[in-house]
C-alpha positions as CSV (number, residue, x, y, z in Angstrom):
1,X,10.6,3.2,-10.0
2,X,8.8,2.4,-14.0
3,X,9.0,-1.0,-14.0
4,X,7.9,-3.0,-10.6
5,X,4.1,-1.7,-9.1
6,X,2.9,-0.4,-5.7
7,X,0.1,-3.2,-6.2
8,X,2.9,-5.9,-7.0
9,X,5.1,-5.2,-4.0
10,X,1.3,-5.1,-2.0
11,X,-0.4,-8.6,-3.6
12,X,3.7,-9.9,-3.2
13,X,3.0,-8.4,0.8
14,X,0.2,-10.8,1.0
15,X,-2.7,-8.2,1.0
16,X,-5.1,-7.8,-1.0
17,X,-5.7,-5.4,-3.2
18,X,-9.3,-3.7,-4.5
19,X,-10.3,-1.1,-7.2
20,X,-11.7,1.5,-6.1
21,X,-13.0,4.6,-8.6
22,X,-9.5,5.7,-9.7
23,X,-7.5,4.3,-7.2
24,X,-6.3,1.2,-5.0
25,X,-7.3,0.1,-1.9
26,X,-6.0,-2.4,0.7
27,X,-5.3,-3.0,4.1
28,X,-1.3,-1.8,4.9
29,X,1.2,-3.7,4.4
30,X,3.9,-1.8,6.8
31,X,1.6,-1.2,9.9
32,X,-1.4,-3.8,9.2
33,X,-4.4,-0.8,9.3
34,X,-7.3,-2.2,7.9
35,X,-6.6,-5.6,7.8
36,X,-9.1,-7.0,11.1
37,X,-11.5,-4.7,10.7
38,X,-11.7,-4.4,6.9
39,X,-11.2,-1.1,5.9
40,X,-8.7,-0.4,3.2
41,X,-6.6,2.5,4.5
42,X,-3.9,1.7,1.6
43,X,-4.5,3.8,-1.4
44,X,-2.2,4.3,-4.0
45,X,-2.9,6.6,-6.7
46,X,-0.9,6.4,-9.8
47,X,2.6,6.5,-8.7
48,X,1.9,8.0,-5.5
49,X,0.3,5.4,-2.3
50,X,-0.8,6.3,1.7
51,X,-1.6,5.0,4.7
52,X,-4.7,7.3,5.8
53,X,-4.4,4.9,9.2
54,X,-2.1,3.3,11.3
55,X,2.0,4.8,10.5
56,X,0.1,7.6,7.5
57,X,3.2,6.9,6.1
58,X,3.2,6.9,1.9
59,X,5.9,7.8,-1.7
60,X,7.0,5.7,-4.2
61,X,7.2,2.0,-5.2
62,X,10.5,2.1,-3.7
63,X,9.7,4.4,-0.1
64,X,7.5,0.8,0.1
65,X,9.9,-1.4,-0.3
66,X,12.3,0.0,2.1
67,X,9.4,0.5,3.6
68,X,8.6,-2.7,4.1
69,X,12.1,-4.3,4.8
70,X,13.1,-2.9,6.9
71,X,15.4,-0.2,5.6
């Protein structure tokens, strides 16, 4: 959990990550919310993430990887 950054997992999923203040934002790599609208509902703060649209899921890097891989 400490060696893999959530940002890297999001980028590997093909999403662009943008810094906004103390958080990182992106289209959601799980539900793809924001991919076509330009909104950035997926937010990373510290070692936690949450989608504020679409799927409304959140967690740590392991939870994100599990969601993306369908575990």
